[in-house]
C-alpha positions in Angstrom: -62.0 12.4 35.8 -63.8 16.1 36.4 -65.4 17.1 33.2 -64.8 20.7 31.5 -68.2 21.0 31.0 -70.0 24.2 32.9 -71.1 23.8 36.4 -74.7 25.1 37.4 -73.2 28.3 38.7 -71.1 29.7 35.7 -74.0 31.3 33.4 -74.9 33.6 36.6 -74.0 37.3 37.5 -72.9 37.8 34.0 -70.2 36.1 33.3 -71.3 34.8 29.9 -68.3 36.8 28.2 -65.8 34.7 29.9 -64.4 31.5 28.9 -65.9 28.2 30.7 -63.0 27.7 33.0 -63.0 31.4 33.4 -66.2 31.8 34.6 -65.8 28.9 37.3 -62.5 31.1 38.5 -64.8 34.3 38.7 -67.5 32.7 40.7 -64.6 31.2 43.2 -63.3 35.0 43.7 -66.9 36.6 43.7 -68.2 33.6 45.9 -65.1 34.3 48.7 -65.6 38.0 48.3 -69.4 37.5 49.7 -68.1 35.7 52.5 -67.4 38.1 55.3 -70.7 39.4 54.9 -71.6 36.3 57.2 -69.5 38.4 60.0 -69.7 41.3 62.4 -70.7 44.0 61.6 -73.2 42.7 58.4 -74.3 39.6 60.3 -75.9 38.1 57.1 -75.1 34.2 59.0 -76.6 32.5 56.0 -74.3 33.9 53.8 -71.4 31.5 55.2 -73.3 28.2 53.7 -74.5 30.0 50.6 -71.0 31.3 49.6 -69.3 27.9 50.1 -71.8 26.1 47.8 -70.4 27.2 44.5 -66.9 26.4 45.8 -68.0 23.0 46.2 -70.0 22.7 43.2 -66.8 24.0 41.4 -64.4 21.5 43.0 -66.5 18.5 41.7 -65.7 19.8 38.2 -61.9 20.7 38.5 -58.8 19.0 37.8 -56.4 19.3 41.1 -54.6 22.4 39.8 -57.9 24.3 39.0 -59.1 23.1 42.0 -56.2 24.7 44.3 -56.2 28.0 42.0 -60.0 28.4 42.9 -59.5 27.7 46.2 -57.0 30.1 46.4 -59.3 32.6 44.4 -62.0 31.9 46.9 -59.6 32.6 49.7 -58.2 35.7 48.1 -62.0 36.6 48.3 -62.7 35.8 51.6 -59.6 37.1 53.3 -59.0 40.1 51.0 -62.3 41.7 52.3 -62.6 39.9 55.8 -59.1 40.9 56.9 -58.5 44.3 55.1 -58.7 45.8 58.7 -55.3 44.7 59.6 -53.2 47.3 58.0 -54.6 49.6 60.5 -53.4 47.6 63.5 -49.6 47.6 61.7 -50.0 51.5 62.4 -50.1 51.1 66.0 -46.9 49.7 65.7 -45.9 52.6 63.6 -45.5 51.0 60.2 -45.9 53.4 57.4 -49.1 53.2 55.4 -47.6 51.7 52.2 -46.0 49.0 54.2 -48.6 48.3 56.5 -50.9 47.7 53.0 -48.0 45.9 51.5 -47.6 43.3 54.6 -51.4 43.0 54.4 -51.5 41.9 51.3 -49.0 39.4 51.6 -50.8 37.9 54.8 -54.0 37.6 52.2 -52.0 36.3 49.5 -50.8 33.4 52.4 -54.0 32.7 54.1 -55.6 32.1 50.6 -53.2 29.0 50.3 -55.2 27.1 52.8 -58.4 26.7 50.7 -55.8 26.2 47.5 -53.9 23.2 49.4 -57.4 22.0 50.7 -58.8 22.1 47.0 -56.0 20.4 45.6 -55.6 17.4 47.9 -59.2 16.5 48.0 -59.4 16.5 44.4 -56.2 14.8 43.8 -56.0 12.0 46.4 -59.7 11.4 47.6 -62.8 9.3 46.1 -64.8 11.4 43.0 -68.0 9.9 44.1 -69.8 13.3 44.6 -72.3 12.5 47.4 -68.8 11.3 49.5 -67.2 14.4 48.6 -69.8 16.8 49.1 -71.1 15.4 52.6 -67.9 13.9 53.7 -64.8 15.3 52.5 -65.0 18.5 51.5 -66.8 19.6 54.9 -64.2 17.6 57.1 -61.2 19.4 55.0 -62.6 22.7 55.2 -62.7 22.5 59.2 -59.4 20.6 59.4 -57.7 23.8 57.0 -59.8 25.9 59.5 -57.6 24.2 62.6 -54.4 23.9 60.8 -54.6 27.8 60.2 -55.9 28.2 63.9 -52.3 27.4 65.6 -49.9 27.3 62.4 -47.2 30.1 62.7 -48.7 31.2 66.1 -52.3 31.1 64.3 -55.1 33.0 62.5 -58.5 32.2 63.8 -60.5 35.5 62.3 -62.9 34.1 59.9 -63.5 30.6 61.1 -66.9 29.8 59.7 -68.4 28.5 62.9 -68.2 32.3 64.3 -70.4 33.6 61.7 -73.4 31.4 63.3 -73.2 33.4 66.8 -76.9 33.7 67.9 -78.4 31.3 65.1 -79.6 28.1 65.1 -76.3 26.3 64.4 -74.6 27.8 67.3 -76.5 25.7 69.5 -73.7 22.8 68.6 -71.2 24.9 69.9 -71.1 24.1 73.7 -70.7 20.2 72.6 -68.1 20.5 69.4 -66.9 24.2 69.7 -66.2 26.7 67.2 -64.9 23.7 64.7 -67.8 21.8 65.2 -70.0 24.9 64.4 -67.8 25.4 61.0 -68.1 21.9 60.1 -72.0 22.2 60.4 -72.1 25.6 58.3 -69.8 23.7 55.7 -72.0 20.3 55.5 -74.8 22.6 55.0 -73.1 23.5 52.1 -72.7 20.7 50.9 -76.1 19.4 51.7 -77.1 22.3 49.2 -75.0 21.7 46.5 -75.8 17.7 46.4 -79.7 18.8 46.5 -78.5 21.1 43.6 -77.6 17.8 41.5 -81.2 16.8 41.3 -80.5 13.2 42.9 -82.5 12.5 46.0 -82.7 16.2 46.7 -85.9 15.5 49.3 -83.1 13.5 51.2 -80.8 16.1 51.2 -83.4 18.8 52.1 -84.5 16.9 55.4 -81.1 16.4 56.3 -80.7 20.0 56.3 -84.1 20.3 58.3 -82.7 17.8 61.2 -79.1 19.5 61.0 -80.4 23.0 61.5 -83.4 22.1 63.8 -81.0 20.2 66.0 -79.2 23.2 66.6 -82.1 24.9 68.8 -82.3 21.7 70.6 
């Protein structure tokens, strides 16, 4: 079973005043809030995998219910900042500003369910092996959630992680595997980085990162 000890991320960014579980919750929210920096107009493409690393590490150390909460908090930060502009589109339909803000908030709450459900399912039903989760299940589940989000209820494809890599090495995979394949490469990058943080065979994971990103250039 996942332990209740602190993760490598819980003592960062001034969260020492929170309880152990609350530190992880706050870190999930903060990481999600940083994710939109990977997209235009900011274009900090490297933030996409870096933001996922704390979430993956936290999921390793979470019971299913806590994993769902942390996934939801991550989504709340990611979509809360990433799609906040949607309220302006409602105004083109002559929706009053207060109602537009409420509708946008509801949309953010709904979209945040995708990482929440992902966190719950992978920690509830999949093997607890850290390498298997970080390198296999977590990246695959993330992309599956993006794919479902892309068509369910007419679909919502904004902030697919693959789009953040346009013009950068991982985009080289796009002609072969499409945006979801690039999203998988981003999530796998996060998994490899998280695995390296566990200090077991870090050199192997670093080498895999070089191959993954180098392959995008070819």
